[in-house]
C-alpha positions as CSV (number, residue, x, y, z in Angstrom):
1,X,169.3,189.5,19.8
2,X,169.1,187.0,22.6
3,X,169.5,183.3,22.0
4,X,166.1,182.7,23.6
5,X,164.3,184.8,21.0
6,X,161.6,182.8,19.1
7,X,161.1,184.3,15.7
8,X,157.7,184.2,13.9
9,X,157.8,184.4,10.1
10,X,155.0,186.3,8.5
11,X,153.0,184.7,5.7
12,X,155.0,185.1,2.5
13,X,155.1,184.0,-1.1
14,X,158.2,181.9,-1.7
15,X,159.4,182.0,-5.4
16,X,162.2,179.9,-6.7
17,X,164.7,181.9,-8.9
18,X,168.3,182.5,-9.8
19,X,170.4,185.4,-8.6
20,X,173.9,186.0,-9.9
21,X,173.8,182.5,-11.3
22,X,172.9,180.9,-8.0
23,X,169.6,179.2,-7.0
24,X,167.7,181.4,-4.5
25,X,164.2,182.0,-3.2
26,X,162.5,185.3,-3.5
27,X,160.4,186.2,-0.5
28,X,157.4,188.4,-1.3
29,X,154.9,190.0,0.9
30,X,151.5,189.2,-0.8
31,X,149.8,192.2,1.0
32,X,152.4,194.7,-0.2
33,X,153.4,196.2,3.1
34,X,156.9,195.2,2.2
35,X,157.4,196.2,-1.4
36,X,160.9,194.7,-1.8
37,X,161.5,191.2,-3.0
38,X,163.9,189.7,-0.5
39,X,166.5,187.2,-1.8
40,X,167.6,184.3,0.4
41,X,169.8,181.3,-0.5
42,X,167.9,178.1,-1.2
43,X,170.0,176.1,1.3
44,X,168.6,178.0,4.3
45,X,164.9,177.9,3.3
46,X,164.3,175.0,5.8
47,X,165.0,177.4,8.6
48,X,161.9,179.5,7.7
49,X,159.5,176.6,8.6
50,X,161.0,176.6,12.1
51,X,160.3,180.3,12.6
52,X,156.9,179.6,14.1
53,X,157.3,181.1,17.6
54,X,158.0,177.7,19.1
55,X,161.7,177.5,18.3
56,X,164.4,179.8,19.7
57,X,167.7,180.6,18.0
58,X,169.5,177.7,19.6
59,X,166.9,175.4,18.2
60,X,167.5,176.8,14.7
61,X,171.2,176.4,15.3
62,X,170.8,172.8,16.2
63,X,168.7,172.1,13.1
64,X,171.2,173.9,10.9
65,X,174.1,171.9,12.4
66,X,172.2,168.6,11.8
67,X,171.3,169.7,8.2
68,X,174.9,170.7,7.2
69,X,176.8,168.1,9.2
70,X,179.0,170.7,10.8
71,X,178.6,173.2,13.6
72,X,176.9,176.3,12.5
73,X,177.8,179.2,14.8
74,X,174.9,180.9,16.7
75,X,176.1,184.2,15.2
76,X,175.2,183.0,11.7
77,X,171.7,182.1,12.8
78,X,171.4,185.4,14.5
79,X,172.5,187.2,11.4
80,X,169.9,185.5,9.3
81,X,167.1,186.2,11.7
82,X,168.2,189.9,12.1
83,X,168.2,190.2,8.3
84,X,164.7,188.9,8.0
85,X,163.6,191.2,10.9
86,X,165.1,194.3,9.3
87,X,163.3,193.5,6.1
88,X,160.0,193.3,7.9
89,X,159.4,189.6,7.3
90,X,159.0,188.7,11.0
91,X,156.2,189.5,13.4
92,X,158.0,192.0,15.6
93,X,158.3,195.6,16.7
94,X,160.3,196.3,13.6
95,X,157.5,195.1,11.4
96,X,154.9,197.2,13.3
97,X,157.0,200.3,12.6
98,X,157.3,199.4,8.9
99,X,153.5,198.6,8.7
100,X,152.6,201.9,10.3
101,X,154.6,203.8,7.7
102,X,153.1,201.7,4.8
103,X,149.6,202.3,6.0
104,X,150.3,206.1,6.3
105,X,151.5,206.0,2.7
106,X,148.6,203.9,1.5
107,X,146.0,206.1,3.2
108,X,147.5,209.2,1.7
109,X,147.1,208.0,-1.9
110,X,144.2,209.7,-3.7
111,X,143.4,206.6,-5.7
112,X,144.3,202.9,-5.9
113,X,147.2,202.5,-8.4
114,X,147.3,199.6,-10.9
115,X,149.2,196.7,-9.3
116,X,149.4,194.3,-12.3
117,X,149.7,196.6,-15.4
118,X,152.5,195.4,-17.7
119,X,152.2,192.0,-16.0
120,X,148.6,190.7,-16.4
121,X,147.6,193.3,-19.0
122,X,149.2,196.2,-20.9
123,X,149.7,199.6,-19.3
124,X,149.4,201.6,-22.5
125,X,145.8,202.7,-23.2
126,X,146.0,201.7,-26.9
127,X,147.6,198.3,-26.1
128,X,145.1,197.7,-23.3
129,X,142.3,198.4,-25.7
130,X,143.6,195.9,-28.2
131,X,144.2,193.4,-25.4
132,X,140.6,193.6,-24.2
133,X,139.1,193.6,-27.7
134,X,141.1,190.5,-28.6
135,X,139.7,188.7,-25.6
136,X,136.1,189.8,-26.2
137,X,136.3,188.4,-29.8
138,X,136.6,184.9,-28.3
139,X,132.8,184.7,-28.2
140,X,129.8,186.4,-29.7
141,X,126.6,185.6,-27.7
142,X,123.3,186.1,-29.4
143,X,121.4,187.2,-26.2
144,X,120.5,190.8,-25.6
145,X,119.5,190.2,-22.0
146,X,121.8,191.9,-19.5
147,X,122.5,190.0,-16.2
148,X,122.0,192.0,-13.0
149,X,124.6,189.8,-11.3
150,X,127.6,188.7,-13.2
151,X,130.1,186.0,-12.2
152,X,133.6,186.4,-13.7
153,X,136.9,184.7,-12.9
154,X,139.8,186.5,-11.4
155,X,142.4,184.0,-12.6
156,X,145.2,185.2,-14.9
157,X,143.4,187.0,-17.7
158,X,145.2,185.2,-20.5
159,X,144.5,181.8,-18.9
160,X,140.8,182.6,-18.3
161,X,140.3,184.7,-21.4
162,X,137.3,182.7,-22.8
163,X,135.5,183.0,-19.4
164,X,136.1,186.7,-19.3
165,X,134.8,187.0,-22.8
166,X,131.7,185.0,-22.1
167,X,130.8,187.2,-19.1
168,X,131.7,190.7,-20.3
169,X,130.2,190.3,-23.8
170,X,126.9,190.1,-22.1
171,X,127.4,193.0,-19.7
172,X,126.3,196.0,-21.8
173,X,124.8,198.0,-19.0
174,X,123.4,201.6,-19.2
175,X,125.5,204.7,-18.6
176,X,125.1,206.1,-15.1
177,X,125.1,202.7,-13.5
178,X,126.5,201.7,-10.2
179,X,128.6,198.5,-10.2
180,X,129.1,196.7,-6.8
181,X,132.2,194.4,-7.1
182,X,132.6,191.6,-4.7
183,X,136.2,190.3,-5.0
184,X,138.0,187.6,-3.1
185,X,140.2,189.0,-0.3
186,X,142.8,186.3,-0.4
187,X,144.7,187.8,2.5
188,X,141.8,189.5,4.3
189,X,141.1,188.4,7.9
190,X,137.9,190.5,8.1
191,X,134.4,189.6,6.7
192,X,134.8,192.4,4.1
193,X,136.6,195.6,3.4
194,X,135.3,198.4,1.1
195,X,137.8,200.4,-1.0
196,X,136.9,204.1,-0.7
197,X,139.4,205.3,-3.3
198,X,139.0,205.9,-7.0
199,X,140.7,203.2,-9.1
200,X,143.3,203.7,-11.8
201,X,143.1,201.6,-15.0
202,X,145.0,202.0,-18.3
203,X,141.9,204.0,-19.5
204,X,142.0,206.6,-16.7
205,X,140.3,206.6,-13.4
206,X,137.0,205.0,-12.3
207,X,135.1,207.0,-9.7
208,X,134.1,205.5,-6.4
209,X,130.4,205.5,-5.6
210,X,130.5,208.2,-2.9
211,X,126.7,208.2,-2.6
212,X,126.4,204.5,-2.0
213,X,129.3,204.6,0.4
214,X,127.8,207.6,2.3
215,X,124.5,205.8,2.6
216,X,126.1,202.7,4.0
217,X,128.3,204.5,6.5
218,X,126.1,207.4,7.6
219,X,122.5,206.3,7.1
220,X,123.0,202.6,7.9
221,X,126.0,203.2,10.2
222,X,127.8,200.1,8.9
223,X,131.3,199.2,9.7
224,X,132.9,198.6,6.3
225,X,136.5,198.3,7.5
226,X,137.6,200.8,4.9
227,X,140.8,201.1,3.0
228,X,142.4,198.0,4.4
229,X,145.9,197.7,2.8
230,X,145.1,194.3,1.3
231,X,143.4,196.2,-1.5
232,X,146.8,197.3,-2.6
233,X,147.9,194.1,-4.4
234,X,144.6,192.2,-4.6
235,X,143.8,191.3,-8.2
236,X,140.3,190.0,-7.9
237,X,138.8,193.5,-8.3
238,X,141.5,195.0,-10.5
239,X,141.0,192.5,-13.3
240,X,137.3,193.4,-13.4
241,X,137.9,197.1,-13.6
242,X,140.0,196.7,-16.7
243,X,137.0,195.2,-18.6
244,X,134.4,197.5,-17.0
245,X,136.3,200.7,-17.8
246,X,136.7,199.6,-21.4
247,X,133.0,198.8,-21.8
248,X,131.5,201.7,-19.8
249,X,134.1,204.4,-20.4
250,X,133.6,207.0,-17.6
251,X,129.8,206.6,-17.4
252,X,129.6,204.6,-14.2
253,X,130.7,204.4,-10.6
254,X,132.1,201.5,-8.6
255,X,131.6,200.3,-5.1
256,X,134.3,197.6,-4.6
257,X,134.4,195.2,-1.7
258,X,137.0,192.5,-0.9
259,X,135.2,189.6,0.9
260,X,137.0,187.6,3.5
261,X,136.9,183.9,4.4
262,X,133.4,182.3,4.9
263,X,134.3,181.5,8.5
264,X,134.4,185.2,9.4
265,X,130.7,185.4,8.4
266,X,129.8,182.6,10.8
267,X,131.6,183.9,13.9
268,X,129.1,184.8,16.6
269,X,130.6,188.3,17.0
270,X,129.9,189.0,13.3
271,X,126.4,187.6,12.8
272,X,124.6,190.8,13.6
273,X,127.1,192.7,11.6
274,X,126.5,190.5,8.6
275,X,122.8,190.9,8.8
276,X,123.1,194.7,8.8
277,X,125.6,194.6,5.9
278,X,123.3,192.5,3.8
279,X,120.4,194.8,4.6
280,X,122.4,197.9,3.6
281,X,123.5,196.3,0.3
282,X,119.9,195.2,-0.4
283,X,118.7,198.8,-0.1
284,X,121.1,199.9,-2.8
285,X,119.6,197.5,-5.4
286,X,117.7,199.5,-8.0
287,X,117.3,199.5,-11.8
288,X,120.8,201.0,-12.3
289,X,122.7,198.9,-9.8
290,X,124.6,195.8,-11.0
291,X,126.8,193.3,-9.1
292,X,130.0,191.7,-10.4
293,X,131.6,188.8,-8.6
294,X,135.3,188.3,-9.3
295,X,135.7,184.7,-8.1
296,X,137.4,181.4,-9.0
297,X,136.1,178.1,-7.9
298,X,138.0,174.8,-7.2
299,X,141.8,174.7,-6.7
300,X,143.2,171.2,-7.0
301,X,146.6,169.6,-7.5
302,X,150.2,169.9,-6.1
303,X,150.3,173.7,-6.6
304,X,147.5,173.9,-4.0
305,X,148.9,171.4,-1.5
306,X,147.2,168.2,-2.8
307,X,149.2,165.0,-2.8
308,X,147.9,164.1,-6.3
309,X,148.0,165.3,-9.8
310,X,144.5,166.1,-11.2
311,X,142.7,163.4,-13.2
312,X,139.7,163.5,-15.4
313,X,137.6,162.3,-12.5
314,X,138.8,165.3,-10.4
315,X,137.9,167.7,-13.2
316,X,134.4,166.2,-13.5
317,X,133.8,166.5,-9.8
318,X,135.0,170.1,-9.8
319,X,132.7,171.1,-12.6
320,X,129.8,169.3,-11.0
321,X,130.5,171.0,-7.7
322,X,130.7,174.4,-9.3
323,X,127.4,173.9,-11.0
324,X,125.7,172.8,-7.8
325,X,127.1,175.8,-5.9
326,X,125.7,178.2,-8.5
327,X,122.3,176.5,-8.1
328,X,122.4,176.8,-4.3
329,X,123.6,180.5,-4.5
330,X,120.6,181.6,-6.6
331,X,117.9,179.1,-5.6
332,X,118.9,177.5,-2.3
333,X,118.5,178.6,1.3
334,X,121.4,179.8,3.4
335,X,121.2,176.6,5.4
336,X,121.5,174.5,2.3
337,X,124.4,176.6,1.1
338,X,126.3,176.3,4.4
339,X,125.7,172.6,4.7
340,X,127.2,172.0,1.2
341,X,130.1,174.4,2.0
342,X,131.1,172.3,5.0
343,X,131.8,169.4,2.7
344,X,133.9,171.4,0.2
345,X,137.0,172.2,2.2
346,X,139.1,169.9,0.1
347,X,138.0,171.6,-3.1
348,X,139.5,174.9,-1.9
349,X,136.9,177.2,-3.5
350,X,138.0,180.8,-2.9
351,X,134.7,182.4,-4.0
352,X,132.5,180.7,-1.4
353,X,132.0,183.8,0.8
354,X,131.1,185.9,-2.2
355,X,128.5,183.4,-3.3
356,X,127.1,183.1,0.3
357,X,126.8,186.9,0.4
358,X,124.8,186.9,-2.8
359,X,122.6,184.1,-1.4
360,X,121.9,186.2,1.7
361,X,121.3,189.4,-0.4
362,X,118.8,187.8,-2.7
363,X,116.9,186.4,0.3
364,X,116.9,189.7,2.2
365,X,115.7,191.7,-0.9
366,X,113.2,189.0,-1.7
367,X,114.5,188.9,-5.3
368,X,113.5,186.0,-7.5
369,X,115.0,185.5,-10.9
370,X,116.8,183.1,-13.2
371,X,120.4,182.2,-13.7
372,X,122.4,181.0,-16.7
373,X,125.8,179.4,-16.8
374,X,127.5,180.7,-20.0
375,X,130.7,178.8,-19.6
376,X,132.6,176.4,-17.3
377,X,136.1,175.0,-17.5
378,X,138.9,173.5,-15.4
379,X,142.0,175.5,-16.5
380,X,145.5,174.0,-16.1
381,X,147.4,176.2,-13.6
382,X,150.7,174.6,-12.5
383,X,152.0,171.1,-13.1
384,X,149.2,168.6,-12.5
385,X,146.9,171.3,-11.1
386,X,143.8,173.1,-12.1
387,X,141.5,176.0,-11.2
388,X,137.9,175.7,-12.2
389,X,136.1,178.9,-13.5
390,X,132.5,179.8,-14.2
391,X,131.0,182.5,-16.4
392,X,127.4,183.1,-15.3
393,X,124.7,185.6,-15.0
394,X,121.5,186.2,-12.9
395,X,118.5,188.0,-14.3
396,X,115.7,189.7,-12.4
């Protein structure tokens, strides 16, 4: 490896840990192309921030020498960079080869395996049943009305248990239904990506809505960016399938979409694509079609890059913001929604694009109805940090 090489580190999760009694960081690929957790000593973590394509190996050597107060041989820097490259953590030819193999493996799978069983929820069917039932016991709504559109969190299920209960206790839909799930694609760089695979849960396998998929791709000739590998580890859809499968058994089909950042909807090259997509979805809406949004709202505090710990005033603002966004989603124009969204960057609302999509969908289908917020909260998630969640439904 030449000294003029300028490494570029891929986006990774960096997790503090101990390995053989020593402090380390675990580097994790959030997309799942690299399945291995890569262990690196904590004292070299500063080098990773310099791997931005602007610094060559000699620049890294100079910074390491300055950091440790003694000359660090170029060979040591080279060894570190080569190690990261071999593991597929740098943007490089090596990573492209690893990625191609990972995609080939992913595309060959007949269904999407569970990614968070035995972490976020039990793998055993009997234990998963008790797990879901215990959560649903947290509320007992007296309404028999079933929302056509359901808003549910995708935060850790135990943390957001009350909100999951408030939503899914109201979602007793008929057998034979189609459920369109719009989940947040946290690492998706496209407007959306449909999952064409069946989905595994502790209760078996949920069948994909082949009919709806065929209509969108063949009749409407829509580009749905299918089977993007970001579906592999994304939890925003997976958490919903756990509850849906428990409630509906095998008497439904699912059409799951990950939705990318709001900015991708607004790019000129995608505007016509968005219009066609919304039109196609609107034509799927019938008496047996329901929509579930797996979204969280505001993310505030040090965990999310803020220079402050969350106060009561921050929480009040977050809950007011969420309530207003729900109102705009169901009753506002797309212009009103976008104008508000422009002012909300600091709130870090990961469900914005899903809400915007619903706003466009209701407008296109000329659907008028009523919404109800069942539950709101700002949940502690990290020291001095919160995630706000909403449980809500729309009736038409």
